[in-house]
N, C-alpha and C positions, 0 to 999 in steps of 0.2 A: 563061689570063692574066686577072687581075682588073684592071679599069680604073676609075679614079676613086676608088680607096681612099686615104685619108689615110695618108701615110708614117709617121705616129706609131703606127699600128696594126701592130705587128710580128707575125710568124708565130704566136707563142704566144698573143697576144691574139685574133687572128683564129680560131685553132683553138678557143679557149675559147668565143668568141661562136657559132661554128658548132655546138658541142656543147650549148649552152644550150637549155632548153625552157621551156614554160609554167610559171610559178611560180618560176623561177630569178631570182636577184638579181645585179645588177652594181653594184659600188660604185666610183665615181670620186672619189677623195679627195686632199686635200693631204697634206703631210708630217706634219701634226699628228695625223692619224688613226692608230690602232694597227693598221695594215694587216697587218703580218707575223703578229701573234697571231690576228687574225680569219681571215686566209687559211689558217692551219694547221688551222682547224676546218671547212673547206669540203670538198666532194667532190674538188676538184682538189688541195687540200692544200698549195698553195704560192702565193706572191705573184707576180702578173704586174705588170710595170712598164711604164708608158708615159712615157718620158723626153722632155719637151719641150725643144727647143733654145732657145726664147725664152719670155719670160713670156707668160701668157695675154692675149689681146686683150680689151679692154673696149669695150662700145658696141654 
């Protein structure tokens, strides 16, 4: 059991993070970034989503 993991990090995202190595890149972007087309060109080949329930906190 993993403790202290943010609930926004779903199983697909956690698996991708676990599989990443040195030199791999992770992009966290808003809806204006062409995420789907970029994701299709990656090793994983698909988009992983983190859907926030509330707007991001500032400060």
